[in-house]
BAFI-3210 file (N, C-alpha, C; in Angstrom, 3 decimals, decimal comma, padded with zeros to 6 digits):
// residues 255
n [1|2|3|4|5|6|7|8|9|10|11|12|13|14|15|16|17|18|19|20|21|22|23|24|25|26|27|28|29|30|31|32|33|34|35|36|37|38|39|40|41|42|43|44|45|46|47|48|49|50|51|52|53|54|55|56|57|58|59|60|61|62|63|64|65|66|67|68|69|70|71|72|73|74|75|76|77|78|79|80|81|82|83|84|85|86|87|88|89|90|91|92|93|94|95|96|97|98|99|100|101|102|103|104|105|106|107|108|109|110|111|112|113|114|115|116|117|118|119|120|121|122|123|124|125|126|127|128|129|130|131|132|133|134|135|136|137|138|139|140|141|142|143|144|145|146|147|148|149|150|151|152|153|154|155|156|157|158|159|160|161|162|163|164|165|166|167|168|169|170|171|172|173|174|175|176|177|178|179|180|181|182|183|184|185|186|187|188|189|190|191|192|193|194|195|196|197|198|199|200|201|202|203|204|205|206|207|208|209|210|211|212|213|214|215|216|217|218|219|220|221|222|223|224|225|226|227|228|229|230|231|232|233|234|235|236|237|238|239|240|241|242|243|244|245|246|247|248|249|250|251|252|253|254|255]
n.u [101,197|098,521|096,424|096,998|096,373|094,162|090,649|087,715|084,316|081,855|078,703|076,113|077,920|078,209|077,749|077,736|078,222|078,976|080,521|082,621|083,732|084,519|086,479|088,417|089,317|090,369|092,520|094,007|095,054|093,530|091,585|088,541|085,104|081,917|078,420|075,083|071,691|071,614|074,005|076,908|076,896|079,304|082,449|083,721|086,585|090,034|093,393|094,419|093,059|090,101|086,882|085,103|081,942|078,898|075,688|073,023|070,259|069,821|067,737|066,852|067,181|067,963|069,336|071,413|072,797|073,590|075,274|077,375|078,349|078,914|079,378|081,103|082,952|084,054|085,158|086,978|088,085|088,398|087,450|088,065|087,133|084,000|081,815|078,968|077,119|074,907|071,739|069,241|066,507|063,271|061,855|059,366|056,654|055,485|052,687|052,030|052,409|051,771|052,293|053,658|055,161|057,001|058,246|059,695|061,791|063,139|063,851|065,733|067,748|068,463|067,724|068,764|071,639|072,193|071,606|073,540|075,894|075,717|075,842|078,394|080,006|081,431|083,560|084,806|085,577|087,473|089,489|090,093|088,824|087,074|084,118|082,439|079,969|077,754|076,480|074,309|073,768|071,113|070,222|070,781|069,371|066,154|064,303|062,402|060,279|061,965|061,679|061,558|063,930|065,805|065,285|066,072|068,816|069,668|069,211|071,032|073,517|073,464|073,255|075,781|077,448|076,695|077,304|080,046|080,832|079,895|081,260|083,922|087,189|087,782|086,574|086,335|084,020|082,660|081,192|080,589|079,385|077,588|077,323|075,982|076,567|078,065|076,876|076,189|073,482|072,728|071,364|068,721|067,919|068,700|068,456|069,635|073,126|073,579|071,807|072,877|075,335|074,438|073,264|075,573|076,904|075,710|076,995|079,566|082,233|081,790|081,012|079,669|080,513|082,846|082,424|084,778|086,154|084,682|085,283|088,031|087,909|086,603|088,530|090,498|089,214|089,087|091,684|094,973|095,786|093,711|093,508|092,809|090,352|087,028|083,506|082,996|081,846|082,405|082,256|081,611|081,012|081,612|081,674|079,105|075,797|074,903|073,627|070,254|069,467|071,547|071,393|068,952|069,119|069,459|071,347|074,621|074,855|075,614|074,020]
n.v [111,673|112,462|110,773|108,356|105,074|104,737|104,014|105,475|106,301|108,048|109,179|109,870|110,828|111,469|113,817|117,471|118,793|116,372|115,099|116,918|116,523|113,838|114,091|115,610|113,807|111,854|113,301|113,457|110,989|108,808|105,778|105,831|105,326|105,876|106,302|106,157|106,519|106,579|106,238|108,373|111,039|111,480|109,900|110,248|111,900|112,581|113,695|111,621|109,427|107,433|107,444|104,686|103,593|102,737|101,449|102,440|102,768|104,843|104,982|102,499|100,394|097,646|097,155|098,984|097,924|095,461|096,352|097,699|095,722|093,538|093,904|096,271|095,637|093,221|093,943|096,040|095,575|097,165|100,226|103,559|106,186|107,690|109,677|111,291|112,536|112,546|113,950|116,566|118,636|119,536|122,820|123,573|124,815|124,341|124,031|123,165|120,533|117,124|115,515|113,133|113,575|115,522|113,991|112,218|113,791|114,212|111,584|111,046|112,921|112,639|110,116|108,247|108,863|108,051|105,296|104,435|105,089|103,424|100,896|101,068|101,245|098,978|098,520|101,041|101,282|099,264|100,302|102,590|104,941|107,727|109,756|112,011|114,274|115,950|118,881|121,775|125,333|125,703|124,206|125,697|128,002|129,658|128,060|128,727|127,239|125,139|123,628|121,020|119,966|121,703|121,056|118,384|118,629|120,021|118,044|116,158|117,307|117,293|114,548|113,767|114,823|113,337|110,780|111,045|111,004|108,496|106,701|107,174|106,136|105,184|105,979|109,012|111,726|114,285|117,409|119,159|122,303|123,666|126,546|128,282|126,649|126,563|124,662|122,304|122,444|124,886|126,880|126,133|126,922|129,609|130,926|132,375|132,944|135,573|135,767|133,865|135,085|137,412|136,391|135,344|137,682|138,368|137,006|137,315|136,804|137,216|135,417|132,198|128,998|126,640|123,232|121,657|123,039|122,489|119,838|119,888|120,761|118,585|116,585|117,556|117,216|114,467|113,673|113,006|115,408|116,432|114,918|115,219|116,293|115,996|115,565|118,104|121,077|122,429|125,465|126,226|128,560|130,926|133,162|133,484|134,897|138,155|140,228|141,299|143,628|145,412|146,635|147,812|149,589|153,047|154,514|155,939|156,249|157,920|160,932]
n.w [-200,189|-198,181|-197,431|-198,517|-199,533|-197,914|-197,529|-198,688|-198,377|-200,045|-199,768|-202,097|-203,959|-206,660|-208,054|-207,954|-204,683|-203,483|-205,489|-205,621|-203,087|-203,322|-205,344|-204,004|-202,068|-203,744|-204,821|-202,529|-202,351|-201,612|-201,925|-203,440|-202,997|-204,341|-203,830|-205,044|-206,235|-208,996|-211,679|-212,259|-214,705|-215,947|-215,215|-211,860|-211,341|-210,515|-210,255|-211,798|-210,878|-210,405|-209,010|-207,611|-208,592|-206,947|-207,102|-205,015|-202,875|-200,353|-198,618|-198,108|-195,675|-195,438|-197,829|-197,494|-195,273|-196,374|-198,428|-197,016|-195,229|-196,795|-199,760|-199,861|-197,805|-198,707|-201,179|-200,666|-198,187|-195,987|-194,280|-193,999|-193,905|-193,720|-195,502|-195,024|-197,216|-198,963|-199,675|-199,505|-200,745|-202,034|-202,656|-200,491|-198,852|-195,501|-195,275|-197,792|-198,231|-197,316|-194,104|-194,510|-196,815|-196,004|-194,084|-195,631|-196,495|-194,087|-193,628|-195,677|-195,098|-192,428|-191,128|-192,978|-193,060|-190,420|-190,553|-192,440|-191,080|-188,805|-190,020|-191,064|-188,868|-187,578|-189,418|-189,461|-186,796|-186,639|-188,227|-186,905|-187,761|-189,375|-189,377|-191,446|-191,353|-193,547|-193,030|-192,763|-192,975|-192,866|-190,793|-188,607|-188,448|-189,007|-191,632|-193,881|-196,244|-196,568|-194,275|-193,114|-194,029|-192,806|-190,119|-190,122|-190,699|-188,445|-186,567|-187,522|-186,962|-184,159|-183,766|-184,703|-182,707|-180,476|-181,385|-181,632|-178,973|-178,052|-179,719|-179,372|-178,206|-180,721|-183,162|-184,866|-185,141|-187,013|-188,189|-191,194|-191,671|-194,051|-196,174|-198,968|-202,065|-205,235|-207,785|-210,476|-210,450|-209,509|-210,884|-210,725|-208,255|-207,973|-210,376|-213,492|-214,524|-213,713|-211,592|-209,836|-209,304|-208,051|-205,735|-204,608|-203,919|-201,568|-199,642|-197,217|-198,197|-200,852|-202,850|-203,941|-202,544|-203,984|-205,008|-204,710|-202,759|-200,482|-200,385|-199,710|-197,077|-195,940|-196,304|-194,569|-192,020|-191,973|-191,923|-190,446|-189,469|-188,100|-185,826|-183,150|-183,217|-182,686|-182,573|-183,402|-185,149|-188,177|-189,697|-192,986|-194,784|-195,986|-194,354|-193,584|-193,372|-194,261|-191,777|-191,860|-190,565|-190,762|-193,234|-192,993|-190,864|-189,871|-188,546|-188,463|-191,175|-194,201|-195,074]
ca.u [099,747|098,206|095,471|097,398|096,048|092,927|089,422|086,732|082,996|081,111|077,339|075,712|079,181|078,293|077,619|077,654|079,110|079,510|081,602|083,756|084,347|085,207|087,694|089,419|089,909|091,209|093,781|094,763|095,644|092,643|090,737|087,241|083,863|080,757|077,173|073,885|070,716|071,930|075,428|077,224|076,913|080,709|083,151|084,292|088,022|090,987|094,773|094,642|092,310|088,663|086,084|084,285|080,517|078,069|074,282|072,464|069,224|070,153|066,517|066,550|068,137|068,502|070,332|072,554|073,571|074,198|076,380|078,505|078,913|079,311|079,988|082,246|083,940|084,756|085,909|088,066|088,700|088,481|086,854|088,727|086,387|082,635|081,285|077,514|076,832|073,646|070,643|068,629|065,087|062,608|061,283|057,966|056,178|054,912|051,273|051,845|052,670|051,353|053,382|054,430|056,128|058,067|058,978|060,651|062,976|063,851|064,409|066,928|068,789|068,822|067,649|069,692|073,010|072,295|071,662|074,842|076,924|075,623|076,345|079,832|080,729|082,462|084,730|085,479|086,210|088,664|090,534|090,178|088,522|086,384|082,872|082,198|078,588|077,602|075,351|073,900|073,326|069,658|069,980|071,163|068,517|064,877|064,435|061,085|060,307|062,736|061,658|061,897|065,364|066,524|065,145|066,898|070,223|069,911|069,310|072,254|074,636|073,376|073,591|077,235|078,072|076,446|078,063|081,456|081,053|079,662|082,187|085,310|088,188|088,131|086,049|086,055|082,845|082,560|080,221|080,822|078,148|077,786|076,472|075,595|077,619|077,723|076,951|075,526|072,054|072,509|070,384|067,373|067,637|069,024|068,258|070,761|074,426|073,451|071,146|073,849|076,306|073,770|073,179|076,923|077,300|075,156|077,927|080,685|083,374|081,433|080,719|079,309|081,633|083,008|082,366|086,093|086,538|084,052|086,071|089,279|087,573|086,315|089,819|091,127|088,595|089,353|093,122|095,671|095,932|092,575|093,449|092,206|089,101|085,868|082,328|083,074|081,125|083,231|081,445|082,204|079,906|082,071|081,412|077,706|074,837|074,912|072,377|069,369|069,323|072,618|070,910|067,761|069,413|069,772|072,450|075,956|074,798|075,719|072,733]
ca.v [111,832|112,314|109,693|107,270|103,739|104,686|103,813|106,498|106,188|109,309|108,958|110,949|111,393|111,439|115,143|118,566|118,797|115,029|114,859|117,731|115,830|112,650|114,513|116,037|112,609|111,241|114,065|113,179|109,665|107,760|104,996|106,422|104,725|106,767|105,579|106,954|105,682|106,549|106,466|109,737|111,261|111,241|109,366|111,208|111,681|113,623|113,251|110,351|108,365|107,450|106,888|103,528|103,849|101,623|101,861|102,187|103,656|104,966|104,885|101,075|099,946|096,314|097,309|099,691|096,961|094,498|097,006|097,973|094,533|092,512|094,424|097,142|094,931|092,220|094,555|096,902|094,995|098,135|101,538|104,524|107,445|107,763|111,028|111,263|113,735|112,475|114,685|117,582|118,858|120,527|123,946|123,284|125,340|123,280|123,843|122,701|119,099|116,302|115,162|112,026|114,105|116,141|112,918|111,653|114,661|113,876|110,245|111,115|113,794|112,293|108,687|107,530|108,941|107,216|103,897|104,184|105,146|102,220|099,769|101,249|101,362|097,947|098,753|102,258|100,998|098,447|101,134|103,833|105,878|108,989|110,068|113,432|114,584|117,185|119,628|122,975|126,471|125,578|123,583|126,621|129,195|129,314|127,671|128,703|126,574|123,890|123,437|119,643|119,832|122,381|120,269|117,187|119,002|120,309|116,743|115,495|117,885|116,776|113,131|113,648|115,088|112,172|109,682|111,273|110,585|107,063|105,893|107,479|106,877|104,507|106,663|110,446|112,148|115,743|117,928|120,369|123,074|124,360|127,588|128,060|126,087|126,634|123,360|122,274|122,661|126,185|127,695|125,761|127,621|131,028|131,517|132,357|133,304|136,851|135,485|133,188|136,093|138,316|135,671|135,268|138,960|138,484|136,308|138,212|136,597|137,709|134,380|130,889|128,059|125,627|121,901|121,152|123,687|121,683|118,611|120,096|120,807|117,214|115,889|117,994|116,573|113,032|113,410|112,995|116,781|116,693|113,724|115,524|116,995|115,112|116,222|119,519|121,560|123,396|126,304|126,504|129,330|132,200|134,258|133,451|135,753|139,523|140,491|142,227|144,911|146,319|147,406|148,553|150,617|154,372|155,114|155,918|156,296|159,260|161,438]
ca.w [-200,192|-196,767|-197,198|-199,404|-199,064|-197,134|-198,290|-198,349|-198,989|-200,107|-200,224|-203,001|-204,439|-208,120|-208,650|-207,004|-203,511|-203,282|-206,443|-205,182|-201,946|-203,839|-206,050|-203,023|-201,469|-204,771|-204,870|-201,301|-202,454|-201,111|-202,818|-203,156|-203,490|-204,263|-204,036|-205,336|-206,932|-210,421|-211,944|-212,701|-216,149|-216,297|-214,046|-210,921|-211,487|-210,118|-210,040|-212,473|-210,213|-210,639|-207,918|-207,946|-208,366|-206,480|-207,013|-203,690|-202,362|-198,933|-197,821|-197,968|-194,637|-195,713|-198,893|-196,916|-194,468|-197,281|-199,124|-196,124|-194,572|-197,764|-200,985|-199,586|-196,991|-199,514|-202,281|-200,210|-197,000|-194,896|-194,514|-193,124|-193,815|-194,265|-195,659|-195,213|-197,998|-199,696|-199,053|-200,336|-200,559|-202,893|-201,923|-200,222|-197,590|-194,678|-195,582|-199,162|-198,333|-196,192|-193,186|-195,065|-197,783|-195,221|-193,407|-196,592|-196,459|-192,855|-193,813|-196,504|-194,559|-191,053|-190,856|-193,855|-192,535|-189,226|-190,977|-193,065|-190,032|-187,987|-190,801|-191,289|-187,606|-187,331|-190,266|-189,008|-185,503|-186,889|-188,829|-186,142|-188,832|-189,138|-190,065|-191,711|-191,719|-194,313|-192,501|-193,492|-192,178|-192,712|-189,500|-187,534|-188,514|-189,628|-193,032|-194,537|-197,546|-196,430|-192,824|-192,758|-194,305|-191,737|-188,904|-190,266|-190,596|-187,033|-185,922|-187,962|-186,220|-182,805|-183,862|-184,832|-181,417|-179,616|-181,953|-181,314|-177,582|-177,907|-180,500|-179,026|-178,989|-181,975|-184,349|-184,732|-185,891|-187,098|-189,156|-191,980|-191,774|-195,327|-196,705|-200,365|-202,913|-206,667|-208,439|-211,773|-210,241|-208,861|-211,620|-210,307|-207,005|-207,988|-211,683|-214,428|-213,958|-213,008|-210,321|-208,968|-208,876|-207,116|-204,455|-204,081|-203,329|-200,215|-198,750|-196,914|-199,092|-202,170|-203,845|-203,439|-202,460|-205,020|-204,402|-204,316|-201,503|-199,450|-200,326|-198,985|-195,660|-195,529|-196,208|-193,321|-190,855|-192,020|-191,922|-189,163|-188,993|-187,205|-184,980|-181,849|-183,479|-182,752|-182,038|-183,775|-186,320|-188,903|-190,577|-194,299|-195,348|-196,536|-193,424|-193,177|-194,040|-193,754|-191,043|-192,570|-189,877|-191,158|-194,367|-192,597|-189,858|-190,409|-187,808|-189,039|-192,631|-194,750|-195,594]
c.u [099,234|097,209|095,761|097,067|094,773|091,709|088,350|085,431|082,301|079,713|076,889|076,899|079,319|078,179|077,655|078,680|079,750|080,652|082,837|084,484|085,131|086,504|088,793|090,089|090,770|092,550|094,644|095,324|094,763|092,012|089,308|086,119|082,751|079,511|076,032|072,906|071,044|073,415|075,676|077,181|078,312|081,414|083,700|085,783|088,810|092,340|095,042|093,942|090,824|087,944|085,264|082,821|079,798|076,624|073,707|071,407|069,390|068,923|066,026|067,537|068,751|069,586|071,577|073,425|074,279|075,407|077,591|079,151|079,407|080,063|081,233|083,330|084,735|085,619|087,130|088,767|088,793|087,682|087,454|087,917|085,014|082,217|079,797|077,085|075,436|072,534|070,063|067,141|064,539|062,139|059,793|057,593|055,466|053,465|050,999|052,093|052,152|052,562|054,270|055,488|057,287|058,911|059,994|061,928|063,806|064,527|065,718|068,068|069,217|068,830|068,636|071,142|073,217|072,432|073,017|075,949|076,909|076,172|077,850|080,652|081,752|083,721|085,507|086,178|087,494|089,814|090,831|089,963|087,725|085,101|082,804|080,760|078,569|076,320|075,087|073,556|071,807|069,289|070,306|070,292|067,170|065,060|063,067|061,180|061,091|062,807|062,055|063,382|066,182|066,458|066,017|068,380|070,594|070,067|070,585|073,465|074,638|073,720|075,100|077,929|077,890|077,252|079,556|081,788|080,933|080,737|083,654|085,874|088,466|087,715|085,799|084,860|082,744|081,558|080,789|079,482|078,291|076,813|076,134|076,795|077,163|077,949|076,258|074,015|071,735|071,442|068,946|066,948|067,744|068,818|069,506|072,051|074,364|072,792|072,075|074,864|075,694|073,629|074,548|077,374|076,702|076,034|079,104|081,900|083,042|081,114|080,224|080,553|081,678|082,985|083,723|086,605|085,910|084,845|087,350|089,026|087,278|087,594|090,532|090,539|088,876|090,823|093,706|095,906|094,827|092,406|092,813|090,899|087,978|084,698|082,248|082,208|081,952|082,367|082,205|081,141|080,326|081,835|079,953|076,829|074,873|073,590|071,544|069,301|070,411|072,185|069,705|068,049|069,803|070,950|073,751|075,948|074,924|074,376|072,870]
c.v [111,524|111,207|108,489|105,922|103,631|104,595|104,766|106,201|107,532|109,002|110,153|111,608|111,478|112,792|116,191|118,505|117,432|114,711|115,679|117,100|114,615|113,026|114,924|114,837|111,852|111,962|113,799|111,760|108,520|106,974|105,356|105,618|105,751|105,930|106,565|106,036|105,531|106,818|107,895|109,839|111,062|110,719|110,492|110,945|112,868|112,971|111,885|109,169|108,539|106,815|105,705|103,842|102,579|102,102|101,486|103,226|103,711|104,898|103,446|100,467|098,580|096,384|098,010|098,730|095,951|095,107|097,188|096,704|093,481|093,117|095,241|096,408|093,937|092,858|095,316|096,379|095,912|099,378|102,492|105,793|107,250|109,218|110,909|112,559|113,723|113,194|115,676|117,674|119,731|121,696|123,683|123,870|124,235|122,991|123,304|121,212|118,371|115,930|114,062|112,525|114,784|115,078|112,264|112,480|114,367|112,513|110,289|111,843|113,471|110,792|107,900|107,658|108,120|105,754|103,549|104,149|103,894|101,006|099,842|101,162|100,253|098,142|099,975|102,048|100,209|099,277|102,384|105,012|107,092|109,060|111,577|113,587|115,896|117,864|120,872|124,088|126,463|124,941|124,485|127,867|128,784|129,036|127,591|128,136|125,289|123,516|122,031|119,382|120,483|121,606|119,026|117,514|119,401|119,008|116,015|115,992|117,385|115,293|112,935|113,869|113,898|110,972|109,811|110,838|109,069|106,223|106,212|106,342|106,281|105,288|108,126|110,803|113,667|116,138|119,135|121,072|124,003|125,514|127,259|127,630|126,153|125,274|123,440|122,490|124,026|127,010|127,352|126,513|129,140|131,697|131,441|132,789|134,617|136,654|134,812|134,190|137,038|137,672|135,586|136,548|139,178|137,790|137,233|138,028|136,887|136,677|133,124|130,003|127,170|124,251|121,380|121,818|122,966|120,393|118,770|120,164|119,406|116,402|116,272|117,260|115,079|112,686|113,413|114,398|117,153|115,546|113,975|116,297|115,971|115,788|117,690|119,808|122,665|124,152|126,592|127,258|130,716|133,397|134,356|134,377|137,143|139,804|141,565|143,591|145,900|147,194|148,260|149,711|151,932|155,021|154,948|155,843|157,746|159,690|161,786]
c.w [-198,798|-196,455|-198,087|-198,773|-198,261|-198,055|-197,775|-199,081|-198,900|-200,615|-201,063|-203,664|-205,941|-208,790|-207,545|-205,889|-203,328|-204,218|-206,081|-204,012|-202,427|-204,542|-205,073|-202,372|-202,482|-204,861|-203,649|-201,279|-202,019|-202,256|-202,465|-203,799|-203,328|-204,504|-204,233|-206,050|-208,409|-210,633|-212,391|-214,219|-216,707|-215,055|-213,167|-210,843|-210,948|-209,924|-210,661|-211,835|-210,500|-209,464|-208,438|-207,626|-207,939|-206,405|-205,648|-203,368|-200,846|-198,035|-197,692|-196,971|-194,911|-196,779|-198,381|-196,114|-195,350|-197,991|-198,227|-195,611|-195,554|-198,945|-200,695|-198,815|-197,817|-200,591|-201,782|-198,961|-195,806|-195,266|-193,498|-192,908|-194,442|-194,319|-195,977|-195,892|-198,621|-198,945|-200,031|-200,073|-201,668|-202,024|-201,743|-198,867|-196,809|-195,037|-196,960|-199,329|-197,110|-195,339|-193,760|-196,056|-197,066|-194,520|-194,342|-196,641|-195,218|-192,986|-194,594|-195,807|-193,133|-190,808|-191,701|-193,397|-191,260|-189,612|-191,594|-192,010|-189,173|-188,733|-190,995|-190,009|-187,360|-188,161|-189,810|-187,675|-185,705|-187,439|-188,026|-187,083|-188,394|-189,948|-190,239|-192,159|-192,513|-193,864|-193,322|-192,521|-192,017|-191,380|-188,331|-187,487|-189,088|-191,122|-193,697|-195,940|-197,542|-194,947|-192,405|-192,970|-193,192|-190,435|-188,955|-190,119|-189,172|-186,268|-186,278|-187,189|-184,776|-182,767|-183,920|-183,489|-180,471|-180,089|-181,611|-179,890|-177,457|-178,595|-180,244|-178,164|-180,367|-183,216|-184,030|-185,618|-185,839|-188,180|-189,889|-192,142|-192,982|-195,508|-198,143|-201,195|-204,361|-207,312|-209,791|-211,663|-209,640|-209,562|-211,235|-209,050|-207,151|-209,338|-212,548|-213,732|-213,191|-211,646|-209,333|-208,434|-207,852|-205,746|-203,811|-203,406|-201,937|-199,184|-198,455|-197,819|-200,548|-203,220|-203,150|-203,381|-203,696|-204,351|-203,940|-203,045|-200,314|-199,275|-199,535|-197,473|-195,127|-195,380|-194,912|-192,122|-190,813|-191,824|-190,520|-188,625|-188,021|-186,210|-183,618|-182,009|-183,614|-182,055|-182,394|-184,992|-186,960|-189,893|-191,868|-195,092|-195,818|-195,641|-193,013|-193,995|-193,415|-193,041|-191,733|-191,897|-190,281|-192,333|-194,003|-191,647|-190,534|-189,711|-188,592|-190,560|-193,087|-195,307|-197,076]
res [m|e|l|d|g|r|v|v|l|v|t|g|g|t|r|g|v|g|a|g|i|a|r|a|f|l|r|a|g|a|r|v|a|v|c|a|r|r|p|p|d|t|p|v|e|a|a|g|r|t|a|d|f|h|p|l|d|l|r|e|p|t|a|v|r|e|f|l|t|t|t|l|a|e|r|y|g|r|l|d|v|l|v|n|n|a|g|g|t|p|h|r|l|l|g|e|g|e|a|e|r|h|a|r|v|v|e|l|n|l|t|a|p|l|a|v|s|l|a|a|h|p|l|l|r|a|s|r|g|a|v|v|m|i|g|s|v|s|g|t|r|p|s|p|g|t|a|a|y|g|a|a|k|a|g|l|e|n|l|a|r|s|m|a|v|e|w|a|p|e|v|r|v|n|t|l|v|l|g|m|v|r|t|e|l|s|h|l|h|y|g|d|d|d|g|v|a|a|v|g|r|t|v|p|l|g|r|l|a|a|p|d|e|i|g|e|a|a|v|f|l|a|s|d|r|a|a|y|v|s|g|a|s|l|l|v|h|g|g|g|e|r|p|a|f|l|d|a|a|t|a|n|k|e|s]
***
């Protein structure tokens, strides 16, 4: 097992992408801790192992520091990998919300990962560990309806690059830049199964990603196979988005 004996913390690891990441690390042999405000509906399990759940509100800096420096350090004695996965946003046009509401999105998706990383840094430095940020294609292109989220994810990717320079050589820091992923909440964004399938067909690979596929990419960045990879952004988006002009252009089309 390539990560046998290592300790991994996945924020927001109780469902969706986070649970897929946690399962991938469990299959790789790691001891996995997941944190979120609420416990999972069912335990996060894989390969006969179960992730340990810890209740935590990542927007409470004091609680984050207490968890990393006391609870996690005392229970596990080390930390080898931090996956900053927790995040998300409702669909809200800029003019439909006050600045304070948009700032809460930035807080969850950018400020909270910074706070967790800073609190985890002493443990990661001691283990010569790795940080994996979970970014989004929303941070690389315009994101109408989720503008604050896109801005936060753009900032997260830049933060990871700076962190990779400041914390080298003891700690590696990389970002997974995700496209659309099929989770238990996909119907809230895309509608019924037919809607999800239709959205998937807009991706060059013809479907949405599965959470466990994101997990396998995270395991790669955290493993010794990526020992010389730091400050990088790995695109996991199925080939991206088909440019709209290809469908609009008339050249080279049969009449």
